[in-house]
PDB file of N, CA, C and O in Angstrom:
ATOM      1  N   MET A   1    -151.246 110.053 -63.481  1.00  0.00           N
ATOM      2  CA  MET A   1    -152.044 109.041 -62.705  1.00  0.00           C
ATOM      3  C   MET A   1    -153.279 109.559 -62.104  1.00  0.00           C
ATOM      4  O   MET A   1    -153.217 110.489 -61.299  1.00  0.00           O
ATOM      5  N   SER A   2    -154.279 109.081 -62.402  1.00  0.00           N
ATOM      6  CA  SER A   2    -155.639 109.531 -61.846  1.00  0.00           C
ATOM      7  C   SER A   2    -156.037 108.736 -60.551  1.00  0.00           C
ATOM      8  O   SER A   2    -155.849 107.520 -60.507  1.00  0.00           O
ATOM      9  N   LEU A   3    -156.501 109.314 -59.661  1.00  0.00           N
ATOM     10  CA  LEU A   3    -156.963 108.678 -58.417  1.00  0.00           C
ATOM     11  C   LEU A   3    -158.478 108.544 -58.470  1.00  0.00           C
ATOM     12  O   LEU A   3    -159.160 109.521 -58.781  1.00  0.00           O
ATOM     13  N   ARG A   4    -159.010 107.405 -58.187  1.00  0.00           N
ATOM     14  CA  ARG A   4    -160.428 107.382 -58.255  1.00  0.00           C
ATOM     15  C   ARG A   4    -160.925 107.681 -56.833  1.00  0.00           C
ATOM     16  O   ARG A   4    -160.205 107.596 -55.838  1.00  0.00           O
ATOM     17  N   PRO A   5    -162.217 108.039 -56.824  1.00  0.00           N
ATOM     18  CA  PRO A   5    -162.803 108.595 -55.583  1.00  0.00           C
ATOM     19  C   PRO A   5    -162.822 107.397 -54.438  1.00  0.00           C
ATOM     20  O   PRO A   5    -163.122 106.227 -54.674  1.00  0.00           O
ATOM     21  N   THR A   6    -162.462 107.900 -53.226  1.00  0.00           N
ATOM     22  CA  THR A   6    -162.409 107.071 -52.159  1.00  0.00           C
ATOM     23  C   THR A   6    -163.605 106.096 -52.036  1.00  0.00           C
ATOM     24  O   THR A   6    -164.710 106.638 -52.038  1.00  0.00           O
ATOM     25  N   SER A   7    -163.574 104.899 -51.941  1.00  0.00           N
ATOM     26  CA  SER A   7    -164.870 104.029 -51.631  1.00  0.00           C
ATOM     27  C   SER A   7    -164.947 103.964 -50.090  1.00  0.00           C
ATOM     28  O   SER A   7    -163.990 104.107 -49.328  1.00  0.00           O
ATOM     29  N   PHE A   8    -166.299 103.714 -49.730  1.00  0.00           N
ATOM     30  CA  PHE A   8    -166.606 103.488 -48.284  1.00  0.00           C
ATOM     31  C   PHE A   8    -165.992 102.162 -47.845  1.00  0.00           C
ATOM     32  O   PHE A   8    -166.080 101.151 -48.542  1.00  0.00           O
ATOM     33  N   PRO A   9    -165.381 102.196 -46.691  1.00  0.00           N
ATOM     34  CA  PRO A   9    -164.664 100.897 -46.380  1.00  0.00           C
ATOM     35  C   PRO A   9    -165.554  99.793 -45.736  1.00  0.00           C
ATOM     36  O   PRO A   9    -165.356  99.374 -44.595  1.00  0.00           O
ATOM     37  N   ILE A  10    -166.507  99.375 -46.519  1.00  0.00           N
ATOM     38  CA  ILE A  10    -167.490  98.262 -45.904  1.00  0.00           C
ATOM     39  C   ILE A  10    -166.805  97.168 -45.307  1.00  0.00           C
ATOM     40  O   ILE A  10    -167.109  96.811 -44.169  1.00  0.00           O
ATOM     41  N   ALA A  11    -165.770  96.508 -46.061  1.00  0.00           N
ATOM     42  CA  ALA A  11    -165.025  95.520 -45.502  1.00  0.00           C
ATOM     43  C   ALA A  11    -164.389  95.659 -44.190  1.00  0.00           C
ATOM     44  O   ALA A  11    -164.450  94.773 -43.337  1.00  0.00           O
ATOM     45  N   GLU A  12    -163.748  96.827 -44.024  1.00  0.00           N
ATOM     46  CA  GLU A  12    -163.132  97.192 -42.739  1.00  0.00           C
ATOM     47  C   GLU A  12    -164.148  97.525 -41.697  1.00  0.00           C
ATOM     48  O   GLU A  12    -163.853  97.431 -40.505  1.00  0.00           O
ATOM     49  N   GLY A  13    -165.287  97.895 -42.075  1.00  0.00           N
ATOM     50  CA  GLY A  13    -166.311  98.133 -40.920  1.00  0.00           C
ATOM     51  C   GLY A  13    -166.879  96.841 -40.542  1.00  0.00           C
ATOM     52  O   GLY A  13    -167.105  96.671 -39.343  1.00  0.00           O
ATOM     53  N   THR A  14    -167.160  95.853 -41.409  1.00  0.00           N
ATOM     54  CA  THR A  14    -167.512  94.584 -41.038  1.00  0.00           C
ATOM     55  C   THR A  14    -166.500  93.898 -40.178  1.00  0.00           C
ATOM     56  O   THR A  14    -166.831  93.273 -39.170  1.00  0.00           O
ATOM     57  N   GLY A  15    -165.159  94.029 -40.619  1.00  0.00           N
ATOM     58  CA  GLY A  15    -164.065  93.441 -39.879  1.00  0.00           C
ATOM     59  C   GLY A  15    -164.089  93.941 -38.327  1.00  0.00           C
ATOM     60  O   GLY A  15    -163.860  93.146 -37.415  1.00  0.00           O
ATOM     61  N   ILE A  16    -164.352  95.167 -38.116  1.00  0.00           N
ATOM     62  CA  ILE A  16    -164.392  95.820 -36.865  1.00  0.00           C
ATOM     63  C   ILE A  16    -165.607  95.292 -36.034  1.00  0.00           C
ATOM     64  O   ILE A  16    -165.559  94.956 -34.851  1.00  0.00           O
ATOM     65  N   PHE A  17    -166.684  95.275 -36.835  1.00  0.00           N
ATOM     66  CA  PHE A  17    -167.988  94.690 -36.027  1.00  0.00           C
ATOM     67  C   PHE A  17    -167.761  93.277 -35.636  1.00  0.00           C
ATOM     68  O   PHE A  17    -168.057  92.907 -34.500  1.00  0.00           O
ATOM     69  N   VAL A  18    -167.253  92.464 -36.515  1.00  0.00           N
ATOM     70  CA  VAL A  18    -167.113  90.982 -36.176  1.00  0.00           C
ATOM     71  C   VAL A  18    -166.096  90.943 -35.181  1.00  0.00           C
ATOM     72  O   VAL A  18    -166.269  90.151 -34.255  1.00  0.00           O
ATOM     73  N   GLY A  19    -164.972  91.713 -35.193  1.00  0.00           N
ATOM     74  CA  GLY A  19    -163.924  91.617 -34.138  1.00  0.00           C
ATOM     75  C   GLY A  19    -164.492  91.959 -32.640  1.00  0.00           C
ATOM     76  O   GLY A  19    -164.133  91.299 -31.665  1.00  0.00           O
ATOM     77  N   VAL A  20    -165.391  93.030 -32.549  1.00  0.00           N
ATOM     78  CA  VAL A  20    -165.820  93.257 -31.478  1.00  0.00           C
ATOM     79  C   VAL A  20    -166.686  92.215 -30.958  1.00  0.00           C
ATOM     80  O   VAL A  20    -166.610  91.915 -29.766  1.00  0.00           O
ATOM     81  N   LEU A  21    -167.588  91.572 -31.818  1.00  0.00           N
ATOM     82  CA  LEU A  21    -168.480  90.638 -31.341  1.00  0.00           C
ATOM     83  C   LEU A  21    -167.674  89.364 -30.926  1.00  0.00           C
ATOM     84  O   LEU A  21    -168.022  88.709 -29.944  1.00  0.00           O
ATOM     85  N   ALA A  22    -166.660  89.045 -31.640  1.00  0.00           N
ATOM     86  CA  ALA A  22    -165.696  88.001 -31.326  1.00  0.00           C
ATOM     87  C   ALA A  22    -165.095  88.198 -29.777  1.00  0.00           C
ATOM     88  O   ALA A  22    -165.095  87.366 -28.870  1.00  0.00           O
ATOM     89  N   TRP A  23    -164.617  89.472 -29.769  1.00  0.00           N
ATOM     90  CA  TRP A  23    -164.027  89.776 -28.410  1.00  0.00           C
ATOM     91  C   TRP A  23    -164.999  89.615 -27.256  1.00  0.00           C
ATOM     92  O   TRP A  23    -164.645  89.032 -26.231  1.00  0.00           O
ATOM     93  N   ASP A  24    -166.173  90.100 -27.397  1.00  0.00           N
ATOM     94  CA  ASP A  24    -167.330  90.061 -26.412  1.00  0.00           C
ATOM     95  C   ASP A  24    -167.619  88.699 -26.039  1.00  0.00           C
ATOM     96  O   ASP A  24    -167.874  88.346 -24.888  1.00  0.00           O
ATOM     97  N   LEU A  25    -167.567  87.853 -27.170  1.00  0.00           N
ATOM     98  CA  LEU A  25    -167.957  86.407 -26.932  1.00  0.00           C
ATOM     99  C   LEU A  25    -166.896  85.604 -26.314  1.00  0.00           C
ATOM    100  O   LEU A  25    -167.170  84.735 -25.487  1.00  0.00           O
ATOM    101  N   LEU A  26    -165.555  85.891 -26.724  1.00  0.00           N
ATOM    102  CA  LEU A  26    -164.701  85.197 -25.829  1.00  0.00           C
ATOM    103  C   LEU A  26    -164.311  85.729 -24.554  1.00  0.00           C
ATOM    104  O   LEU A  26    -163.781  84.984 -23.730  1.00  0.00           O
ATOM    105  N   SER A  27    -164.541  87.080 -24.279  1.00  0.00           N
ATOM    106  CA  SER A  27    -164.136  87.559 -22.951  1.00  0.00           C
ATOM    107  C   SER A  27    -165.331  87.593 -22.023  1.00  0.00           C
ATOM    108  O   SER A  27    -165.159  87.413 -20.818  1.00  0.00           O
ATOM    109  N   GLU A  28    -166.518  87.812 -22.519  1.00  0.00           N
ATOM    110  CA  GLU A  28    -167.777  87.838 -21.663  1.00  0.00           C
ATOM    111  C   GLU A  28    -168.877  86.791 -21.858  1.00  0.00           C
ATOM    112  O   GLU A  28    -169.952  86.802 -21.259  1.00  0.00           O
ATOM    113  N   GLY A  29    -168.479  85.864 -22.785  1.00  0.00           N
ATOM    114  CA  GLY A  29    -169.354  84.845 -23.103  1.00  0.00           C
ATOM    115  C   GLY A  29    -170.796  85.153 -23.629  1.00  0.00           C
ATOM    116  O   GLY A  29    -171.724  84.352 -23.517  1.00  0.00           O
ATOM    117  N   ARG A  30    -170.894  86.298 -24.172  1.00  0.00           N
ATOM    118  CA  ARG A  30    -172.237  86.839 -24.859  1.00  0.00           C
ATOM    119  C   ARG A  30    -171.891  87.671 -26.051  1.00  0.00           C
ATOM    120  O   ARG A  30    -170.773  88.151 -26.241  1.00  0.00           O
ATOM    121  N   LEU A  31    -172.956  87.817 -26.868  1.00  0.00           N
ATOM    122  CA  LEU A  31    -172.763  88.826 -27.887  1.00  0.00           C
ATOM    123  C   LEU A  31    -173.669  89.914 -27.801  1.00  0.00           C
ATOM    124  O   LEU A  31    -174.880  89.730 -27.687  1.00  0.00           O
ATOM    125  N   ASP A  32    -173.120  91.099 -27.852  1.00  0.00           N
ATOM    126  CA  ASP A  32    -173.712  92.430 -27.678  1.00  0.00           C
ATOM    127  C   ASP A  32    -173.741  93.238 -28.871  1.00  0.00           C
ATOM    128  O   ASP A  32    -172.886  94.105 -29.054  1.00  0.00           O
ATOM    129  N   LEU A  33    -174.700  93.003 -29.725  1.00  0.00           N
ATOM    130  CA  LEU A  33    -174.815  93.703 -31.018  1.00  0.00           C
ATOM    131  C   LEU A  33    -174.907  95.020 -31.072  1.00  0.00           C
ATOM    132  O   LEU A  33    -174.428  95.567 -32.066  1.00  0.00           O
ATOM    133  N   VAL A  34    -175.453  95.733 -30.167  1.00  0.00           N
ATOM    134  CA  VAL A  34    -175.646  97.136 -29.947  1.00  0.00           C
ATOM    135  C   VAL A  34    -174.215  97.729 -29.659  1.00  0.00           C
ATOM    136  O   VAL A  34    -173.848  98.739 -30.260  1.00  0.00           O
ATOM    137  N   LYS A  35    -173.475  97.151 -28.816  1.00  0.00           N
ATOM    138  CA  LYS A  35    -172.198  97.658 -28.527  1.00  0.00           C
ATOM    139  C   LYS A  35    -171.216  97.540 -29.651  1.00  0.00           C
ATOM    140  O   LYS A  35    -170.353  98.389 -29.872  1.00  0.00           O
ATOM    141  N   ALA A  36    -171.398  96.374 -30.398  1.00  0.00           N
ATOM    142  CA  ALA A  36    -170.537  96.199 -31.623  1.00  0.00           C
ATOM    143  C   ALA A  36    -170.821  97.139 -32.705  1.00  0.00           C
ATOM    144  O   ALA A  36    -169.923  97.386 -33.510  1.00  0.00           O
ATOM    145  N   LEU A  37    -172.018  97.717 -32.821  1.00  0.00           N
ATOM    146  CA  LEU A  37    -172.471  98.677 -33.792  1.00  0.00           C
ATOM    147  C   LEU A  37    -172.070  99.911 -33.292  1.00  0.00           C
ATOM    148  O   LEU A  37    -171.579 100.692 -34.106  1.00  0.00           O
ATOM    149  N   ALA A  38    -172.183 100.290 -32.020  1.00  0.00           N
ATOM    150  CA  ALA A  38    -171.673 101.534 -31.494  1.00  0.00           C
ATOM    151  C   ALA A  38    -170.137 101.836 -31.640  1.00  0.00           C
ATOM    152  O   ALA A  38    -169.678 102.976 -31.715  1.00  0.00           O
ATOM    153  N   ILE A  39    -169.362 100.625 -31.673  1.00  0.00           N
ATOM    154  CA  ILE A  39    -167.974 100.696 -31.817  1.00  0.00           C
ATOM    155  C   ILE A  39    -167.650 100.852 -33.326  1.00  0.00           C
ATOM    156  O   ILE A  39    -166.941 101.770 -33.739  1.00  0.00           O
ATOM    157  N   ALA A  40    -168.226  99.873 -34.160  1.00  0.00           N
ATOM    158  CA  ALA A  40    -167.956  99.679 -35.526  1.00  0.00           C
ATOM    159  C   ALA A  40    -168.227 100.898 -36.381  1.00  0.00           C
ATOM    160  O   ALA A  40    -167.391 101.272 -37.204  1.00  0.00           O
ATOM    161  N   VAL A  41    -169.515 101.598 -36.181  1.00  0.00           N
ATOM    162  CA  VAL A  41    -169.790 102.660 -36.953  1.00  0.00           C
ATOM    163  C   VAL A  41    -169.017 103.783 -36.909  1.00  0.00           C
ATOM    164  O   VAL A  41    -168.683 104.280 -37.985  1.00  0.00           O
ATOM    165  N   PRO A  42    -168.601 104.372 -35.709  1.00  0.00           N
ATOM    166  CA  PRO A  42    -167.781 105.483 -35.706  1.00  0.00           C
ATOM    167  C   PRO A  42    -166.433 105.205 -36.180  1.00  0.00           C
ATOM    168  O   PRO A  42    -165.840 106.052 -36.848  1.00  0.00           O
ATOM    169  N   CYS A  43    -165.825 103.926 -35.845  1.00  0.00           N
ATOM    170  CA  CYS A  43    -164.474 103.573 -36.420  1.00  0.00           C
ATOM    171  C   CYS A  43    -164.532 103.469 -37.841  1.00  0.00           C
ATOM    172  O   CYS A  43    -163.540 103.816 -38.482  1.00  0.00           O
ATOM    173  N   THR A  44    -165.523 103.051 -38.415  1.00  0.00           N
ATOM    174  CA  THR A  44    -165.578 102.892 -39.839  1.00  0.00           C
ATOM    175  C   THR A  44    -165.723 104.332 -40.522  1.00  0.00           C
ATOM    176  O   THR A  44    -165.190 104.606 -41.597  1.00  0.00           O
ATOM    177  N   LEU A  45    -166.412 105.115 -39.866  1.00  0.00           N
ATOM    178  CA  LEU A  45    -166.529 106.556 -40.396  1.00  0.00           C
ATOM    179  C   LEU A  45    -165.046 107.439 -40.319  1.00  0.00           C
ATOM    180  O   LEU A  45    -164.690 108.228 -41.194  1.00  0.00           O
ATOM    181  N   VAL A  46    -164.389 107.170 -39.263  1.00  0.00           N
ATOM    182  CA  VAL A  46    -163.102 107.663 -39.082  1.00  0.00           C
ATOM    183  C   VAL A  46    -162.103 107.095 -40.111  1.00  0.00           C
ATOM    184  O   VAL A  46    -161.275 107.788 -40.702  1.00  0.00           O
ATOM    185  N   TRP A  47    -162.255 105.822 -40.262  1.00  0.00           N
ATOM    186  CA  TRP A  47    -161.365 105.100 -41.308  1.00  0.00           C
ATOM    187  C   TRP A  47    -161.489 105.756 -42.736  1.00  0.00           C
ATOM    188  O   TRP A  47    -160.543 105.984 -43.491  1.00  0.00           O
ATOM    189  N   TYR A  48    -162.854 106.025 -42.980  1.00  0.00           N
ATOM    190  CA  TYR A  48    -163.220 106.539 -44.193  1.00  0.00           C
ATOM    191  C   TYR A  48    -162.646 107.991 -44.516  1.00  0.00           C
ATOM    192  O   TYR A  48    -162.139 108.367 -45.573  1.00  0.00           O
ATOM    193  N   ALA A  49    -162.850 108.707 -43.354  1.00  0.00           N
ATOM    194  CA  ALA A  49    -162.360 110.058 -43.372  1.00  0.00           C
ATOM    195  C   ALA A  49    -160.746 110.336 -43.474  1.00  0.00           C
ATOM    196  O   ALA A  49    -160.239 111.277 -44.085  1.00  0.00           O
ATOM    197  N   LEU A  50    -160.053 109.326 -42.752  1.00  0.00           N
ATOM    198  CA  LEU A  50    -158.721 109.418 -42.890  1.00  0.00           C
ATOM    199  C   LEU A  50    -158.307 108.967 -44.294  1.00  0.00           C
ATOM    200  O   LEU A  50    -157.365 109.558 -44.823  1.00  0.00           O
ATOM    201  N   ARG A  51    -158.926 107.972 -44.946  1.00  0.00           N
ATOM    202  CA  ARG A  51    -158.568 107.475 -46.157  1.00  0.00           C
ATOM    203  C   ARG A  51    -158.826 108.653 -47.317  1.00  0.00           C
ATOM    204  O   ARG A  51    -158.021 108.894 -48.216  1.00  0.00           O
ATOM    205  N   HIS A  52    -160.004 109.287 -47.140  1.00  0.00           N
ATOM    206  CA  HIS A  52    -160.293 110.334 -48.084  1.00  0.00           C
ATOM    207  C   HIS A  52    -159.274 111.481 -47.835  1.00  0.00           C
ATOM    208  O   HIS A  52    -158.721 111.980 -48.815  1.00  0.00           O
ATOM    209  N   TRP A  53    -158.997 111.917 -46.621  1.00  0.00           N
ATOM    210  CA  TRP A  53    -158.020 113.021 -46.457  1.00  0.00           C
ATOM    211  C   TRP A  53    -156.647 112.562 -46.897  1.00  0.00           C
ATOM    212  O   TRP A  53    -155.951 113.401 -47.470  1.00  0.00           O
ATOM    213  N   LYS A  54    -156.121 111.245 -46.693  1.00  0.00           N
ATOM    214  CA  LYS A  54    -154.925 110.912 -47.437  1.00  0.00           C
ATOM    215  C   LYS A  54    -154.943 110.949 -48.863  1.00  0.00           C
ATOM    216  O   LYS A  54    -153.947 111.361 -49.457  1.00  0.00           O
ATOM    217  N   GLN A  55    -155.979 110.561 -49.498  1.00  0.00           N
ATOM    218  CA  GLN A  55    -156.108 110.698 -50.950  1.00  0.00           C
ATOM    219  C   GLN A  55    -156.126 112.247 -51.333  1.00  0.00           C
ATOM    220  O   GLN A  55    -155.347 112.636 -52.204  1.00  0.00           O
ATOM    221  N   GLN A  56    -156.909 113.056 -50.766  1.00  0.00           N
ATOM    222  CA  GLN A  56    -156.880 114.456 -51.134  1.00  0.00           C
ATOM    223  C   GLN A  56    -155.480 114.928 -50.961  1.00  0.00           C
ATOM    224  O   GLN A  56    -155.073 115.645 -51.875  1.00  0.00           O
ATOM    225  N   LYS A  57    -154.585 114.661 -49.904  1.00  0.00           N
ATOM    226  CA  LYS A  57    -153.401 115.093 -49.676  1.00  0.00           C
ATOM    227  C   LYS A  57    -152.511 114.678 -50.705  1.00  0.00           C
ATOM    228  O   LYS A  57    -151.705 115.503 -51.135  1.00  0.00           O
ATOM    229  N   SER A  58    -152.541 113.337 -51.238  1.00  0.00           N
ATOM    230  CA  SER A  58    -151.792 112.864 -52.215  1.00  0.00           C
ATOM    231  C   SER A  58    -152.113 113.595 -53.646  1.00  0.00           C
ATOM    232  O   SER A  58    -151.249 113.915 -54.463  1.00  0.00           O
ATOM    233  N   ARG A  59    -153.416 113.783 -53.782  1.00  0.00           N
ATOM    234  CA  ARG A  59    -153.677 114.427 -55.013  1.00  0.00           C
ATOM    235  C   ARG A  59    -153.260 115.958 -55.027  1.00  0.00           C
ATOM    236  O   ARG A  59    -153.134 116.518 -56.116  1.00  0.00           O
ATOM    237  N   HIS A  60    -153.071 116.554 -54.003  1.00  0.00           N
ATOM    238  CA  HIS A  60    -152.724 118.017 -54.022  1.00  0.00           C
ATOM    239  C   HIS A  60    -151.171 117.991 -54.051  1.00  0.00           C
ATOM    240  O   HIS A  60    -150.574 118.902 -54.624  1.00  0.00           O
ATOM    241  N   SER A  61    -150.510 116.992 -53.462  1.00  0.00           N
ATOM    242  CA  SER A  61    -149.025 116.809 -53.599  1.00  0.00           C
ATOM    243  C   SER A  61    -148.600 116.647 -55.029  1.00  0.00           C
ATOM    244  O   SER A  61    -147.555 117.197 -55.374  1.00  0.00           O
ATOM    245  N   GLN A  62    -149.251 115.997 -55.846  1.00  0.00           N
ATOM    246  CA  GLN A  62    -148.954 115.564 -57.330  1.00  0.00           C
ATOM    247  C   GLN A  62    -149.029 116.833 -58.270  1.00  0.00           C
ATOM    248  O   GLN A  62    -148.556 116.795 -59.406  1.00  0.00           O
ATOM    249  N   HIS A  63    -149.618 117.913 -57.773  1.00  0.00           N
ATOM    250  CA  HIS A  63    -149.728 119.099 -58.675  1.00  0.00           C
ATOM    251  C   HIS A  63    -148.635 120.052 -58.390  1.00  0.00           C
ATOM    252  O   HIS A  63    -148.548 121.100 -59.029  1.00  0.00           O
TER     253      HIS A  63
END
């Protein structure tokens, strides 16, 4: 079984961004795009790193 390279989680990052915007809108009554980006970008990078690490770990355990 071959594993394909880890793809960047654009859908997950967009979901985090929209979730933060929705939370701000519902809790504070306003949209803060900079805050949403400041949260979504690092979270997406961490998600990508974890997914890549898990794939590498799986690849090494198969050998």
